[in-house]
C-alpha positions in Angstrom: -128.1 -78.3 -29.6 -124.6 -77.2 -30.0 -122.0 -77.3 -27.2 -118.7 -75.3 -26.9 -115.9 -76.7 -24.8 -112.9 -74.5 -23.9 -109.6 -75.9 -22.8 -106.4 -74.2 -21.7 -103.3 -75.9 -23.0 -101.4 -78.3 -20.7 -98.5 -77.3 -18.4 -95.6 -76.2 -20.5 -91.9 -75.8 -20.0 -90.5 -72.4 -19.1 -89.2 -70.2 -21.9 -85.5 -70.8 -21.2 -84.6 -68.8 -24.3 -87.2 -70.5 -26.5 -89.8 -68.3 -28.2 -93.1 -68.5 -26.4 -94.8 -70.2 -29.3 -92.2 -73.0 -29.3 -92.7 -74.0 -25.7 -93.6 -77.7 -25.4 -95.6 -79.6 -22.8 -93.9 -80.8 -19.7 -94.5 -84.4 -18.5 -97.1 -83.0 -16.1 -98.9 -81.3 -19.0 -98.9 -84.5 -20.9 -100.5 -86.3 -17.9 -103.1 -83.5 -17.5 -104.0 -83.8 -21.2 -104.6 -87.5 -20.9 -106.7 -87.0 -17.8 -108.7 -84.4 -19.5 -109.4 -86.7 -22.4 -110.5 -89.4 -19.9 -112.9 -86.9 -18.2 -114.5 -86.2 -21.6 -114.9 -89.9 -22.2 -116.3 -90.6 -18.7 -118.9 -87.8 -19.1 -119.7 -88.8 -22.6 -118.9 -85.4 -24.0 -117.0 -86.0 -27.2 -116.1 -83.2 -29.5 -116.6 -83.6 -33.2 -113.7 -81.2 -33.9 -110.8 -79.6 -32.0 -109.7 -76.2 -33.1 -106.3 -75.3 -31.5 -103.9 -72.5 -31.3 -100.7 -73.0 -33.3 -98.5 -72.6 -30.3 -96.6 -75.9 -29.7 -98.1 -76.5 -26.2 -101.6 -76.0 -27.4 -101.1 -78.3 -30.5 -99.5 -81.0 -28.3 -102.5 -80.7 -25.9 -105.0 -81.1 -28.7 -103.1 -84.0 -30.2 -103.0 -85.8 -26.9 -106.7 -85.3 -26.2 -107.6 -86.5 -29.7 -105.4 -89.6 -29.3 -106.7 -90.6 -25.9 -110.4 -90.4 -26.9 -112.0 -93.7 -28.0 -112.3 -92.2 -31.5 -109.7 -89.8 -32.7 -111.0 -86.3 -33.3 -109.9 -84.1 -36.2 -107.8 -81.1 -35.3 -107.8 -77.8 -37.1 -105.0 -75.3 -36.2 -105.8 -71.6 -36.1 -103.1 -69.0 -35.6 -105.7 -66.5 -34.6 -106.3 -68.2 -31.2 -102.8 -67.4 -30.0 -103.1 -64.2 -28.0 -106.6 -63.5 -29.2 -109.3 -61.3 -27.7 -112.6 -62.8 -26.5 -114.3 -61.6 -29.7 -111.7 -63.2 -31.9 -112.1 -66.5 -30.0 -115.8 -66.4 -30.7 -115.1 -65.6 -34.4 -112.9 -68.7 -34.7 -115.9 -70.8 -33.5 -117.9 -69.6 -36.5 -115.7 -71.7 -38.9 -116.9 -74.9 -37.3 -118.8 -77.1 -39.8 -122.5 -77.0 -39.0 -122.7 -80.9 -38.7 -120.5 -80.7 -35.6 -122.5 -80.6 -32.4 -119.6 -80.2 -29.9 -116.6 -78.1 -30.6 -113.4 -78.0 -28.4 -111.3 -74.9 -28.5 -107.7 -75.3 -27.1 -106.1 -72.0 -26.3 -104.5 -69.7 -23.7 -105.2 -67.4 -20.8 -106.2 -64.7 -20.4 -108.7 -65.3 -23.2 -110.1 -68.5 -21.7 -110.6 -66.8 -18.3 -112.2 -63.7 -20.0 -114.8 -66.0 -21.7 -115.5 -67.9 -18.6 -115.8 -64.8 -16.4 -118.1 -63.0 -18.9 -120.5 -65.9 -19.5 -120.6 -67.3 -15.9 -120.7 -63.9 -14.2 -118.1 -65.0 -11.7 -114.3 -64.7 -11.7 -112.5 -67.9 -12.7 -108.8 -68.9 -12.6 -108.4 -71.4 -15.5 -105.5 -73.7 -14.7 -103.6 -75.7 -17.4 -105.6 -78.5 -19.1 -108.9 -77.5 -17.5 -112.0 -77.9 -19.6 -115.3 -75.9 -19.3 -118.6 -76.5 -21.1 -121.1 -74.0 -22.6 -124.4 -74.6 -24.2 -124.7 -72.7 -27.4 -128.2 -71.1 -27.7 -128.2 -70.8 -31.5 -128.6 -73.4 -34.1 -125.7 -72.5 -36.4 -122.0 -72.0 -35.5 -121.9 -69.0 -37.8 -124.5 -67.3 -35.6 -122.5 -67.8 -32.3 -121.9 -64.8 -30.1 -120.9 -64.4 -26.4 -124.5 -63.7 -25.3 -125.7 -67.0 -26.9 -123.5 -69.0 -24.5 -124.8 -70.5 -21.3 -122.3 -71.7 -18.8 -122.8 -75.4 -18.0 -119.8 -76.1 -15.8 -116.4 -77.7 -15.5 -115.6 -80.9 -17.3 -112.1 -81.4 -16.0 -110.5 -79.3 -13.2 -107.6 -80.1 -10.8 
């Protein structure tokens, strides 16, 4: 059985003249990312791969999660996740190697909320560093589509 985890990046600094993609995590975002990694460990839900947006705040979140897990997880950066549509986010999942059972996508709102709302059937507000879990009802990543996802629930919320 395959599992998809989605995570919004940690709390980032305000733009202050920086380009949006260059915004870094604030200390609060770093703390949230560490706590999120601990929640994954505690619930024994460990991704085999992290695919992250190329925006600094998302990359930093993915790196912190990987570093704080008992076993570091490889990270793949995908520019397509930045400001992507729901359909584009699902397409990114298709590049996951088939031997990976659990994939963690680190990205941005509103896409994370769109996915959660669509699959759960309820409106969600996804805060920074929150992680949600979905069961993937297909045997291969390349066959994934929105209707193949079943909402399991939150892994880390605050």
